[in-house]
ChimeraX commands (.cxc) that place a marker at each C-alpha (Angstrom):
marker #1 position 19.08,18.77,15.77 radius 0.5
marker #1 position 15.82,18.12,13.84 radius 0.5
marker #1 position 12.64,17.93,15.89 radius 0.5
marker #1 position 10.64,14.75,15.81 radius 0.5
marker #1 position 7.38,15.16,13.91 radius 0.5
marker #1 position 4.30,13.26,15.14 radius 0.5
marker #1 position 2.91,10.56,12.89 radius 0.5
marker #1 position 0.15,12.26,10.81 radius 0.5
marker #1 position -1.97,9.09,10.89 radius 0.5
marker #1 position -2.04,8.99,14.70 radius 0.5
marker #1 position -1.10,5.98,16.75 radius 0.5
marker #1 position -4.61,4.51,16.77 radius 0.5
marker #1 position -4.99,4.49,12.98 radius 0.5
marker #1 position -4.45,1.25,11.03 radius 0.5
marker #1 position -0.92,0.85,9.66 radius 0.5
marker #1 position -2.07,-0.98,6.51 radius 0.5
marker #1 position -4.61,-0.10,3.84 radius 0.5
marker #1 position -6.50,-2.41,1.55 radius 0.5
marker #1 position -7.29,-5.02,0.47 radius 0.5
marker #1 position -6.13,-4.49,-3.11 radius 0.5
marker #1 position -6.06,-6.72,-6.17 radius 0.5
marker #1 position -2.93,-7.05,-8.32 radius 0.5
marker #1 position -3.80,-6.27,-11.95 radius 0.5
marker #1 position -0.35,-6.37,-13.54 radius 0.5
marker #1 position 3.06,-7.67,-12.46 radius 0.5
marker #1 position 6.21,-6.02,-13.81 radius 0.5
marker #1 position 9.80,-7.22,-13.62 radius 0.5
marker #1 position 11.65,-6.27,-10.46 radius 0.5
marker #1 position 8.73,-7.12,-8.12 radius 0.5
marker #1 position 6.62,-4.10,-9.12 radius 0.5
marker #1 position 2.83,-4.39,-9.23 radius 0.5
marker #1 position -0.20,-2.34,-10.35 radius 0.5
marker #1 position -3.13,-2.44,-7.90 radius 0.5
marker #1 position -6.87,-1.74,-7.84 radius 0.5
marker #1 position -9.08,-1.39,-4.76 radius 0.5
marker #1 position -12.29,-3.30,-4.02 radius 0.5
marker #1 position -14.36,-0.88,-6.16 radius 0.5
marker #1 position -12.04,-1.30,-9.15 radius 0.5
marker #1 position -10.36,2.11,-8.81 radius 0.5
marker #1 position -6.71,1.93,-9.86 radius 0.5
marker #1 position -4.15,2.92,-7.23 radius 0.5
marker #1 position -1.76,5.53,-8.68 radius 0.5
marker #1 position 1.79,4.39,-9.37 radius 0.5
marker #1 position 3.31,0.95,-9.15 radius 0.5
marker #1 position 4.10,-0.73,-5.85 radius 0.5
marker #1 position 7.12,-2.83,-4.90 radius 0.5
marker #1 position 6.52,-6.21,-3.29 radius 0.5
marker #1 position 8.42,-5.00,-0.19 radius 0.5
marker #1 position 5.43,-2.81,0.66 radius 0.5
marker #1 position 2.70,-5.43,0.05 radius 0.5
marker #1 position 1.34,-8.06,2.43 radius 0.5
marker #1 position -1.00,-10.97,1.75 radius 0.5
marker #1 position -4.59,-10.39,2.83 radius 0.5
marker #1 position -6.19,-13.04,5.04 radius 0.5
marker #1 position -9.96,-12.78,5.43 radius 0.5
marker link #1:1,2 radius 0.2
marker link #1:2,3 radius 0.2
marker link #1:3,4 radius 0.2
marker link #1:4,5 radius 0.2
marker link #1:5,6 radius 0.2
marker link #1:6,7 radius 0.2
marker link #1:7,8 radius 0.2
marker link #1:8,9 radius 0.2
marker link #1:9,10 radius 0.2
marker link #1:10,11 radius 0.2
marker link #1:11,12 radius 0.2
marker link #1:12,13 radius 0.2
marker link #1:13,14 radius 0.2
marker link #1:14,15 radius 0.2
marker link #1:15,16 radius 0.2
marker link #1:16,17 radius 0.2
marker link #1:17,18 radius 0.2
marker link #1:18,19 radius 0.2
marker link #1:19,20 radius 0.2
marker link #1:20,21 radius 0.2
marker link #1:21,22 radius 0.2
marker link #1:22,23 radius 0.2
marker link #1:23,24 radius 0.2
marker link #1:24,25 radius 0.2
marker link #1:25,26 radius 0.2
marker link #1:26,27 radius 0.2
marker link #1:27,28 radius 0.2
marker link #1:28,29 radius 0.2
marker link #1:29,30 radius 0.2
marker link #1:30,31 radius 0.2
marker link #1:31,32 radius 0.2
marker link #1:32,33 radius 0.2
marker link #1:33,34 radius 0.2
marker link #1:34,35 radius 0.2
marker link #1:35,36 radius 0.2
marker link #1:36,37 radius 0.2
marker link #1:37,38 radius 0.2
marker link #1:38,39 radius 0.2
marker link #1:39,40 radius 0.2
marker link #1:40,41 radius 0.2
marker link #1:41,42 radius 0.2
marker link #1:42,43 radius 0.2
marker link #1:43,44 radius 0.2
marker link #1:44,45 radius 0.2
marker link #1:45,46 radius 0.2
marker link #1:46,47 radius 0.2
marker link #1:47,48 radius 0.2
marker link #1:48,49 radius 0.2
marker link #1:49,50 radius 0.2
marker link #1:50,51 radius 0.2
marker link #1:51,52 radius 0.2
marker link #1:52,53 radius 0.2
marker link #1:53,54 radius 0.2
marker link #1:54,55 radius 0.2
view
């Protein structure tokens, strides 16, 4: 039976990162993102893993 590994982020760490800005939308709900400083996030992200940011 595999042992349960602790969450590397720790339980008091935020579960979401961001906010990010969508720079390009691809077919199939994939998006390219940049952070607040304009640094591009590596890879493309599926809409399933994105949430709207409310200030």
